C-alpha positions in Angstrom: 23.1 -30.8 10.2 25.7 -28.5 11.8 25.2 -28.1 15.6 26.3 -24.8 17.0 27.9 -25.2 20.4 27.0 -22.6 22.9 29.8 -20.7 24.7 30.2 -22.1 28.2 32.5 -21.1 31.1 33.4 -22.6 34.5 32.4 -20.0 37.1 32.7 -21.3 40.6 32.3 -19.8 44.0 34.2 -17.7 46.5 32.5 -18.4 49.9 32.3 -21.3 52.4 35.0 -22.5 54.8 38.3 -24.0 53.8 38.6 -27.7 54.7 42.4 -28.0 54.5 44.7 -25.2 53.5 48.4 -25.0 52.9 49.4 -21.4 52.3 51.2 -20.5 49.1 52.2 -16.9 48.4 50.7 -15.3 45.2 52.4 -12.2 43.8 49.3 -10.4 42.5 46.3 -11.1 40.2 46.4 -12.2 36.6 44.2 -10.5 34.0 41.9 -13.2 32.9 41.3 -13.4 29.2 38.4 -15.8 29.4 36.0 -13.4 31.1 35.0 -12.5 34.7 35.1 -15.1 37.4 31.9 -15.2 39.5 29.7 -17.3 41.8 27.4 -19.6 39.9 26.9 -22.4 42.4 23.5 -22.7 44.0 23.7 -22.5 47.8 21.2 -25.2 48.2 23.3 -27.5 46.1 26.3 -26.8 48.2 24.5 -27.7 51.3 23.9 -31.2 50.0 27.4 -32.0 48.9 29.8 -34.3 50.9 32.7 -32.8 52.8 35.4 -31.1 50.6 38.4 -33.1 49.5 41.7 -32.8 51.4 43.6 -30.4 49.2 46.8 -28.3 49.8 45.3 -25.0 48.6 47.0 -22.0 47.2 46.4 -18.8 49.2 44.4 -17.1 46.4 44.6 -16.3 42.7 42.7 -16.7 39.4 43.5 -19.7 37.2 42.2 -19.6 33.5 42.4 -22.7 31.3 40.8 -23.9 28.1 40.8 -26.7 25.6 39.7 -30.3 25.3 36.0 -31.0 25.4 36.7 -34.6 26.2 37.8 -33.7 29.7 35.0 -31.2 30.2 32.9 -33.3 32.6 36.0 -34.3 34.6 37.1 -30.7 34.8 33.7 -29.7 36.0 34.0 -32.1 38.9 37.6 -31.3 39.7 36.9 -27.6 39.8 33.8 -28.0 42.0 35.7 -30.1 44.5 38.8 -27.9 44.5 36.9 -24.7 45.0 34.8 -26.1 47.8 38.1 -26.8 49.6 39.9 -23.7 48.3 37.3 -20.9 48.0 39.8 -18.1 47.6 41.1 -19.6 44.4 39.0 -19.0 41.3 39.3 -21.4 38.3 37.7 -20.9 34.9 37.9 -23.6 32.2 36.4 -23.1 28.8 35.9 -26.3 26.7 36.7 -24.9 23.3 38.4 -28.0 21.8 42.0 -29.1 21.8 43.2 -27.1 18.9 41.9 -23.8 20.3 43.2 -24.8 23.8 46.7 -25.1 22.5 46.4 -21.8 20.5 45.1 -19.9 23.5 47.9 -21.2 25.7 50.5 -20.2 23.1 49.2 -16.7 23.0 49.2 -16.4 26.8 45.4 -16.2 27.1 45.4 -19.0 29.7 47.6 -20.5 32.4 47.1 -24.0 31.1 45.6 -25.7 28.1 43.9 -29.1 27.7 44.6 -31.2 24.6 43.8 -34.8 23.7 47.0 -35.2 21.7 50.5 -34.3 22.5 52.1 -31.0 21.4 53.7 -31.0 18.0 57.4 -29.9 17.6 56.3 -26.5 16.2 54.1 -26.0 19.2 56.9 -26.8 21.6 59.2 -24.4 19.7 56.6 -21.6 19.7 56.0 -22.1 23.5 59.5 -20.9 24.3 58.2 -17.4 23.7 55.6 -17.8 26.5 57.7 -19.9 28.8 60.8 -17.8 29.5 63.7 -20.1 30.0 61.7 -23.2 29.4 59.1 -24.8 27.1 55.6 -26.2 27.2 55.2 -29.9 28.3 52.4 -32.4 28.1 51.1 -33.8 31.5 48.6 -36.7 31.1 45.8 -36.1 33.5 42.7 -38.1 32.7 42.1 -41.1 30.5 39.1 -42.6 28.9 37.6 -44.5 26.0 36.4 -42.8 22.9 32.9 -44.2 22.7 31.3 -44.9 19.4 27.7 -44.0 20.1 24.8 -44.7 17.8 21.0 -44.2 17.5 19.3 -47.1 15.9 15.7 -47.8 16.8 15.2 -51.4 18.0 19.0 -52.1 18.2 20.4 -52.0 21.7 23.5 -54.2 21.1 25.9 -53.5 18.2 29.4 -54.9 17.4 31.7 -53.4 14.8 35.4 -53.8 14.0 38.0 -51.3 13.0 37.7 -51.9 9.3 33.9 -51.6 9.2 34.0 -48.5 11.4 36.6 -46.9 9.1 34.4 -47.5 6.1 31.3 -46.1 7.8 33.1 -42.9 8.8 34.6 -42.6 5.3 31.2 -43.0 3.6 32.2 -46.4 2.1 29.4 -48.2 4.0 26.3 -46.1 4.0 23.4 -48.4 5.1 22.8 -50.2 8.4 21.8 -53.3 6.5 25.2 -53.6 4.8 26.5 -57.2 4.7 29.7 -56.3 6.6 27.6 -55.0 9.6 25.2 -58.0 9.4 28.2 -60.4 9.5 29.4 -58.9 12.8 25.9 -58.9 14.3 24.2 -62.3 13.6 20.7 -62.5 14.8 20.3 -58.7 15.2 17.5 -57.1 13.1 19.3 -54.3 11.3 17.1 -51.8 9.5 17.4 -50.8 5.9 18.3 -47.2 6.9 20.9 -44.7 5.7 23.8 -44.2 8.1 24.3 -40.6 9.4 27.9 -40.5 10.4 28.7 -37.4 12.6 32.2 -36.0 13.1 33.7 -32.9 14.8 33.6 -29.6 13.0 36.4 -28.1 15.1 40.0 -29.1 15.5 39.9 -31.9 18.0 42.2 -34.2 19.9 39.4 -36.7 20.0 39.4 -36.7 16.2 43.1 -37.0 16.2 43.0 -40.1 18.5 40.2 -41.6 16.3 42.4 -41.0 13.3 45.3 -42.7 15.1 43.1 -45.7 16.0 42.0 -46.2 12.4 45.6 -45.7 11.1 46.8 -48.3 13.6 44.0 -50.9 13.3 42.6 -50.3 9.8 45.4 -48.8 7.8 44.2 -50.2 4.5 40.8 -48.5 4.9 42.0 -45.2 6.4 44.4 -43.2 4.2 44.2 -40.0 6.3 46.8 -38.4 8.5 46.6 -38.4 12.3 45.5 -34.8 12.5 43.0 -32.8 14.7 41.0 -31.8 11.6 38.5 -34.2 10.1 39.5 -35.3 6.6 37.3 -38.2 5.6 34.5 -38.1 3.0 30.9 -37.1 3.6 29.1 -37.3 6.9 27.8 -34.5 9.1 29.6 -32.2 11.5 29.0 -30.7 14.9 31.0 -28.6 17.3 32.5 -30.2 20.4 32.0 -33.6 22.0 28.6 -32.5 23.3 27.6 -31.3 19.8 28.3 -34.6 18.3 26.6 -36.5 21.1 23.5 -34.3 21.0 23.3 -34.8 17.2 23.5 -38.5 17.5 20.9 -38.6 20.3 18.5 -36.6 18.1 19.0 -38.5 14.9 17.8 -42.0 14.1 20.4 -43.8 12.1 23.3 -41.6 13.4 26.7 -42.7 14.7 29.4 -40.6 16.2 32.4 -40.5 18.5 32.8 -38.8 21.9 34.0 -39.4 25.4 32.0 -41.9 27.4 30.5 -39.5 29.9 28.6 -37.8 27.1 27.0 -41.1 26.1 26.1 -41.8 29.7 24.6 -38.4 30.2 22.4 -38.7 27.1 21.6 -42.4 27.4 23.3 -43.2 24.0 24.1 -46.9 23.4 27.7 -47.6 22.5 29.4 -50.0 20.0 31.4 -53.0 21.2 34.6 -53.4 19.3 35.7 -56.7 17.8 39.4 -56.5 18.4 40.2 -60.1 17.7 40.1 -61.0 21.4 37.7 -63.8 22.5 34.9 -61.3 23.2 34.0 -57.8 21.8 35.0 -55.1 24.2 32.7 -52.2 25.1 33.9 -48.8 26.5 34.2 -48.5 30.3 36.7 -46.9 32.7 38.0 -50.4 33.4 38.4 -51.5 29.7 40.0 -48.1 28.9 42.5 -48.4 31.8 43.5 -51.8 30.3 44.0 -50.2 27.0 46.0 -47.3 28.4 48.2 -49.5 30.6 50.2 -50.6 27.6 51.0 -47.1 26.6 54.6 -46.1 26.2 56.0 -42.8 27.4 57.7 -41.2 24.4 58.2 -37.6 25.7 61.6 -36.5 26.7 62.8 -35.1 30.1 59.7 -33.6 31.8 57.4 -34.2 28.9 55.0 -37.1 29.4 53.6 -37.7 25.9 52.3 -41.3 25.5 52.0 -43.6 22.5 49.1 -46.2 22.5 48.8 -49.7 20.9 45.6 -49.1 19.0 45.8 -52.6 17.4 45.8 -54.4 20.7 44.0 -57.8 21.0 44.5 -58.0 24.8 41.5 -59.5 26.5 39.3 -56.8 28.0 41.3 -53.9 26.6 39.2 -51.3 24.8 41.4 -50.0 21.9 40.0 -46.5 21.1 41.4 -44.6 24.1 42.7 -41.1 24.7 44.5 -39.3 27.4 43.9 -35.6 27.9 47.1 -33.6 28.6 47.3 -30.4 30.6 49.8 -28.1 28.8 52.0 -26.0 31.1 55.4 -24.5 31.1 58.1 -26.5 32.8 59.8 -23.2 33.6 58.5 -19.7 33.0 55.0 -20.0 34.3 53.6 -16.7 35.4 54.2 -15.9 39.1 50.6 -14.7 39.5 49.2 -18.1 38.6 52.0 -20.6 39.5 50.9 -21.4 43.1 47.2 -22.0 42.1 48.4 -24.0 39.0 50.6 -26.3 41.0 48.0 -26.7 43.8 45.2 -27.5 41.3 47.2 -30.0 39.2 48.6 -31.6 42.4 45.0 -32.3 43.3 43.8 -33.6 39.9 46.8 -35.9 39.5 46.7 -37.0 43.1 44.9 -39.9 44.7 41.7 -38.0 45.5 41.4 -36.4 42.1 42.0 -39.7 40.3 39.8 -41.7 42.6 36.6 -39.9 41.5 37.1 -40.5 37.8 35.5 -43.9 37.3 32.3 -42.6 38.9 32.0 -40.1 36.1 33.0 -42.5 33.3 36.7 -41.6 33.0 39.7 -43.9 33.5 42.4 -43.0 36.1 46.0 -42.8 35.0 48.0 -46.0 35.5 49.8 -45.5 38.8 53.3 -45.5 37.3 52.3 -42.6 35.0 50.4 -40.7 37.8 53.5 -41.0 40.1 55.7 -39.4 37.5 53.2 -36.7 36.7 53.1 -35.7 40.4 56.9 -35.5 40.5 56.9 -33.2 37.5 54.2 -30.9 38.9 56.4 -30.4 42.0 59.2 -29.0 39.8 57.2 -26.5 37.8 58.5 -23.0 38.1 
């Protein structure tokens, strides 16, 4: 039941007029390890788009990035908006998963990486070789719920709690008619059908955040470490968030985890979580923002790593949340890519970049976090 993810790149245009430009000098061109940049936007599509966002553009340059699939749909939109306003800057983002994104950044294949979990101490130490005079830091950029999507004919409302979910993904509960599921869903006609639990085959920050949720909210049922690699028993695997989502959409009896926009795109119903609050909570940009708002900044100096309260019982707070971090050097970024890097991240962390996120099923950063991220971006060198 392995789903092979096709290789995809972000190739966006050089053309069209600049809406708002603040010149930044670029000291040459970077050799892009992710492949050639090119024009893949339909001209008719461009003609129907609203005016470009107000962005302080870099003068020119090529900016390669890779990593998290959870932020893939947000990155699509950000790159589209940025390059409409700044056509002389070309950005490529390859959604290869958080683990690969960190690895590619650490071998200097990219100018920034995307990861759904903060860098480990070993990663930070290794980054000193690619960040002369500095180190890699985590910059939270986009939040959102990890939706638990399911495909169960005739069931359009489903409530589960942390303990039951942990047992499902660890193959301890294997049938949809199990008493534990029935107890959480009185009056729902649950079929006598085998559960097909789907997890990521690649190293994934989404997986790591789900592991962290189970460890925090169902520790007795989840003995596994909070790692990017899947460790639980049984189930089926698929590559990337879209691979898991596609497998769930195509398989009656399936359940899996992925960022909410993938569920919305494929019309996959999602589980409401019984957290102990007065009402079960479903995934949405608003409920995820409520869950993220209680996060604590644990990073030091310019690092903005966050720690979440996965066992929260706050009303309206969805507990299975993640933040995708962009990995950059605090000092030692390449001169060829630094102006474009700072310009692009200033847009994504800014009010315009954050404002569009709820419309594509992501949660904006809490304002106090966003303000600090913008401050750090200005100091990158």
